[in-house]
C-alpha positions as CSV (number, residue, x, y, z in Angstrom):
1,M,80.0,139.1,66.5
2,P,81.6,136.9,63.5
3,N,81.0,133.1,63.9
4,R,84.5,131.4,64.1
5,E,83.9,127.9,63.0
6,S,81.4,129.3,60.0
7,F,84.7,131.3,59.5
8,R,87.0,128.4,59.4
9,R,84.8,126.6,57.2
10,D,84.7,130.2,54.3
11,L,88.8,129.9,54.8
12,K,88.9,126.2,53.9
13,A,86.6,126.7,51.0
14,L,88.5,129.6,49.5
15,H,91.6,127.8,49.2
16,D,89.8,124.6,47.9
17,E,89.1,127.6,45.0
18,V,92.4,128.4,44.7
19,L,93.7,124.7,44.5
20,I,90.7,124.3,41.5
21,L,91.9,127.5,40.1
22,G,95.3,126.3,40.2
23,S,94.4,122.9,38.5
24,M,92.4,124.8,35.8
25,V,95.9,127.0,34.7
26,D,98.3,123.9,35.1
27,K,95.5,122.3,32.8
28,A,95.5,125.1,30.3
29,T,99.7,124.7,30.4
30,E,99.6,121.4,29.0
31,K,97.1,121.7,26.5
32,A,98.6,124.8,25.4
33,V,102.4,123.1,24.9
34,D,100.4,119.9,23.7
35,G,98.7,121.8,20.8
36,L,102.3,123.5,19.9
37,R,104.1,120.0,19.7
38,R,101.0,118.4,17.7
39,L,100.3,122.0,16.0
40,D,96.9,121.3,16.9
41,F,94.8,124.2,16.1
42,G,91.4,123.1,17.8
43,L,93.6,122.2,20.9
44,A,94.9,126.0,20.9
45,Q,91.3,127.5,20.4
46,E,89.9,125.1,23.3
47,V,92.7,126.8,25.6
48,I,92.3,130.1,24.5
49,D,88.4,130.0,24.7
50,H,88.6,128.8,28.5
51,D,90.4,131.7,29.3
52,R,87.6,133.4,30.3
53,V,86.3,130.6,32.9
54,I,89.7,131.1,34.3
55,N,89.4,134.7,34.9
56,D,85.7,134.2,36.0
57,R,87.0,131.8,38.5
58,R,89.4,134.2,40.0
59,Y,87.5,137.3,40.3
60,S,84.5,135.2,42.2
61,I,87.8,133.9,44.6
62,E,88.7,137.4,45.0
63,N,84.9,138.8,45.8
64,T,84.7,135.7,48.4
65,A,88.1,136.9,50.0
66,I,86.7,140.6,49.9
67,R,83.6,139.8,51.7
68,L,85.2,137.7,54.0
69,I,87.5,140.5,55.4
70,A,84.6,142.9,55.3
71,T,82.0,140.6,57.5
72,Q,84.7,138.4,59.9
73,Q,86.8,140.9,60.4
74,P,89.8,138.6,60.7
75,I,93.1,139.4,62.4
76,A,96.6,138.2,62.3
77,S,97.2,134.7,60.7
78,D,93.4,134.3,59.0
79,L,93.9,138.0,57.6
80,R,97.3,136.9,56.3
81,S,95.6,133.7,54.8
82,I,93.2,135.8,52.8
83,V,96.0,138.4,51.3
84,A,97.8,135.3,50.3
85,V,94.6,134.1,48.4
86,L,94.5,137.3,46.9
87,Y,98.0,137.7,46.0
88,S,98.3,133.9,44.8
89,I,95.0,134.4,42.6
90,V,96.6,137.1,40.4
91,D,99.5,134.8,39.7
92,L,97.6,131.7,38.9
93,E,95.5,134.0,36.4
94,R,98.5,135.2,34.7
95,I,100.0,131.7,34.4
96,G,97.0,131.1,32.4
97,D,97.4,134.2,30.2
98,Y,100.7,132.6,29.2
99,A,99.1,129.5,28.2
100,V,97.2,131.8,26.3
101,G,100.1,133.3,24.8
102,T,101.4,129.9,23.9
103,S,98.2,129.1,22.1
104,R,98.2,132.1,20.1
105,I,101.9,131.0,18.7
106,V,100.3,127.8,17.8
107,L,97.9,129.4,15.3
108,R,100.4,131.9,14.0
109,H,101.4,128.2,12.3
110,Q,98.3,127.5,10.4
111,D,100.6,127.4,6.8
112,R,104.2,126.7,8.5
113,E,105.5,124.1,9.9
114,L,107.6,123.9,13.6
115,L,110.9,125.4,13.3
116,K,112.3,122.1,15.1
117,P,111.2,119.4,16.8
118,L,110.3,120.4,20.5
119,V,112.5,119.2,23.5
120,D,113.8,121.6,25.8
121,I,110.6,123.3,25.7
122,P,108.2,120.5,27.1
123,R,111.1,120.1,29.9
124,M,110.5,123.6,30.8
125,A,106.6,122.8,30.6
126,D,107.0,119.9,33.0
127,V,109.7,121.4,35.4
128,S,106.9,124.7,35.7
129,R,104.3,122.4,36.2
130,Q,105.3,119.9,38.8
131,M,106.8,123.3,40.5
132,L,102.6,124.6,40.1
133,R,101.1,121.3,41.6
134,E,103.8,121.6,44.6
135,A,103.1,124.5,45.4
136,L,99.5,124.4,45.6
137,D,100.0,121.5,47.7
138,A,102.7,123.6,50.3
139,F,99.9,126.8,50.1
140,I,97.1,124.5,51.3
141,V,99.4,123.0,54.5
142,G,101.5,125.9,54.9
143,D,104.5,124.5,54.2
144,V,107.6,127.0,54.3
145,Q,110.3,124.5,53.6
146,A,108.3,122.8,50.9
147,A,107.8,126.4,49.0
148,R,111.5,127.1,49.2
149,R,112.3,123.9,48.0
150,V,109.9,124.8,45.1
151,A,111.3,128.3,44.5
152,L,114.8,126.7,43.9
153,R,113.6,124.8,41.1
154,D,113.4,128.4,39.0
155,D,117.1,128.1,38.4
156,E,116.4,124.8,36.4
157,V,113.6,126.6,34.6
158,D,116.0,129.8,33.9
159,L,118.8,127.0,32.9
160,L,116.4,125.3,30.2
161,Y,115.7,128.6,28.9
162,E,119.1,130.0,28.2
163,Q,119.5,126.8,26.5
164,I,116.5,127.3,24.1
165,Y,117.6,130.6,23.4
166,R,120.8,129.8,22.6
167,E,119.7,127.3,20.4
168,L,117.3,129.5,18.8
169,L,119.6,132.1,18.0
170,T,121.6,129.8,16.0
171,Y,119.0,128.7,13.9
172,M,118.4,132.7,13.1
173,L,122.0,133.4,12.4
174,N,122.5,130.4,10.2
175,D,119.4,131.1,8.3
176,P,117.5,134.6,8.6
177,R,114.2,132.6,7.0
178,T,114.1,131.0,10.3
179,I,113.6,134.0,12.7
180,D,110.0,134.5,13.1
181,R,109.1,130.8,13.7
182,A,112.7,131.2,16.0
183,T,110.9,133.9,17.7
184,W,107.6,132.3,18.1
185,L,109.1,129.6,20.2
186,L,111.3,131.6,22.0
187,W,108.0,133.3,23.0
188,V,106.7,130.4,24.5
189,A,110.0,129.6,26.4
190,H,109.8,133.5,27.7
191,N,106.1,131.7,28.9
192,L,107.2,129.3,30.8
193,E,109.8,131.0,32.2
194,R,107.4,133.4,33.4
195,T,105.0,130.8,34.6
196,A,108.2,129.3,37.2
197,D,108.6,133.1,38.4
198,R,104.6,133.4,39.3
199,V,104.7,130.0,41.1
200,T,108.1,131.6,42.7
201,N,105.7,134.5,44.0
202,I,103.0,132.0,45.3
203,C,105.9,130.6,47.4
204,E,106.5,133.7,48.9
205,R,102.9,134.3,49.5
206,I,103.6,130.8,51.7
207,V,106.1,132.3,53.5
208,F,104.2,134.8,54.4
209,E,101.0,133.4,55.7
210,V,103.3,131.5,58.0
211,T,105.8,133.5,59.3
212,G,104.2,137.2,58.6
213,T,107.1,138.4,57.0
214,M,107.4,139.2,53.1
215,T,110.5,138.0,52.0
216,D,112.4,137.4,48.4
217,I,112.6,133.6,48.8
218,M,115.4,132.5,46.6
219,S,117.8,135.2,49.2
220,S,116.7,134.2,52.3
221,D,118.1,131.9,54.9
222,F,115.2,130.2,56.2
């Protein structure tokens, strides 16, 4: 017979691990964008090297979650909680991968200056990171309304991406010699846009955990 008190402690510990993973990828995103802004190649390499730690943490959480399912035989909301964790850590690990991608762009600038001072890319990073932190807060307490508010900010990130795209396209059209560096910055913007998308996925897992319904949070009426 599974020990419910022990299971509850294990489940809380599992959620705490998700918070730690979220903090790790948030920091990786911050360092990646800061590394780009300052063309700090050492900081960029640090993000790349630390990705292995993020991956290991994700797999550790996954193994713990699977063990809980196998040994505790959770049902209903408890099972949904574990499933939400399993889905969310995949999204968090991918956010870490986007930070690595941005850091690799930094390293491409070894003998080149930035095409332009960065304005909207740091804004995208700020919004995406705020979304992530608020989504993690909502995840811990199961706040569906907060999850929806976070997800709605994805539109804000999309608008910034479109603005960056138009600006960089203008650079490329006016001077073909800028195409490579403009493309690099566009890749960074894409990484941040995808980061916000992954956060939206996490918000949908929160809704699933609480309500038992998997839905497109951006089109739902709750």
